[in-house]
C-alpha positions in Angstrom: -21.5 313.8 51.1 -25.0 313.5 50.4 -27.9 316.1 50.9 -31.5 315.3 51.0 -34.9 316.8 51.9 -35.2 318.1 55.4 -36.8 316.3 58.4 -40.8 316.8 58.2 -40.9 317.9 61.6 -38.4 319.3 64.1 -39.5 321.2 67.3 -35.9 322.3 67.8 -35.5 323.6 64.3 -39.0 325.5 64.4 -38.0 326.9 67.9 -34.6 327.8 66.6 -35.9 329.5 63.4 -38.9 331.1 64.9 -41.6 329.5 62.7 -45.0 328.1 63.5 -46.4 324.7 62.3 -48.0 326.5 59.1 -44.6 328.5 58.5 -42.6 325.3 58.6 -44.8 323.5 56.4 -44.7 326.3 53.9 -40.8 326.6 54.1 -39.7 323.2 54.5 -38.6 323.0 50.9 -35.9 325.5 51.6 -34.3 323.3 54.4 -31.9 320.6 53.4 -30.4 317.8 55.5 -26.8 316.6 55.5 -27.9 312.9 55.4 -24.7 311.4 54.9 -21.0 312.6 55.5 -18.2 309.8 55.6 -14.5 309.8 55.6 -12.9 306.5 56.1 -9.3 306.0 56.9 -8.4 309.5 56.2 -6.0 311.3 58.8 -5.8 314.9 57.4 -6.0 317.7 60.1 -9.0 319.9 59.6 -10.2 318.3 56.4 -13.6 317.3 57.3 -14.7 320.5 58.6 -12.9 322.3 55.5 -14.8 319.7 53.2 -18.2 320.5 54.9 -17.6 324.3 54.8 -16.7 324.4 51.1 -19.6 322.2 50.3 -22.0 324.7 52.1 -20.4 327.5 50.4 -21.9 326.2 47.0 -24.7 324.2 48.3 -27.6 326.8 47.9 -26.5 327.7 44.3 -26.1 324.1 43.3 -29.5 323.1 44.9 -31.2 326.0 43.1 -29.7 324.9 39.7 -31.1 321.4 40.4 -34.2 322.1 42.0 -35.2 325.8 41.0 -35.1 327.2 44.6 -32.4 328.1 47.0 -31.3 326.5 50.4 -31.8 328.8 53.5 -30.9 326.3 56.1 -29.0 323.2 56.4 -29.3 320.6 59.2 -27.9 317.4 60.3 -28.5 314.8 63.2 -25.4 313.4 64.8 -25.7 310.4 67.1 -24.0 311.6 70.3 -23.5 308.3 71.6 -20.9 307.7 68.8 -19.7 311.0 67.6 -19.0 314.3 68.7 -19.9 316.5 65.9 -16.6 318.3 65.9 -16.4 318.8 62.2 -19.9 320.6 62.2 -18.8 322.9 64.9 -15.5 323.8 63.3 -17.3 324.6 60.0 -19.6 327.1 61.9 -22.6 324.8 62.6 -24.6 325.4 65.7 -26.0 322.6 68.1 -29.7 323.6 68.6 -31.1 320.3 70.3 -31.1 316.9 71.2 
């Protein structure tokens, strides 16, 4: 699992959060992106959503320790032609756009 800086501009995120362009630019450092989540050859029921939920539970604390500011929002992008995003929904994430 890998976390990175958020995507620079996202109309879906901006609309969902309610930020204008200026607020998005000022607050972008508070958003992180789940850039990598890979589990190969593992067949344990609910393991992916459990790992994701547990990682998100400590993400802000760990990010603040490393970068001196908390995380207020986590995002990811799922290739809908290849994946359904089931583990994200099961971990409590919301789909906000295409």
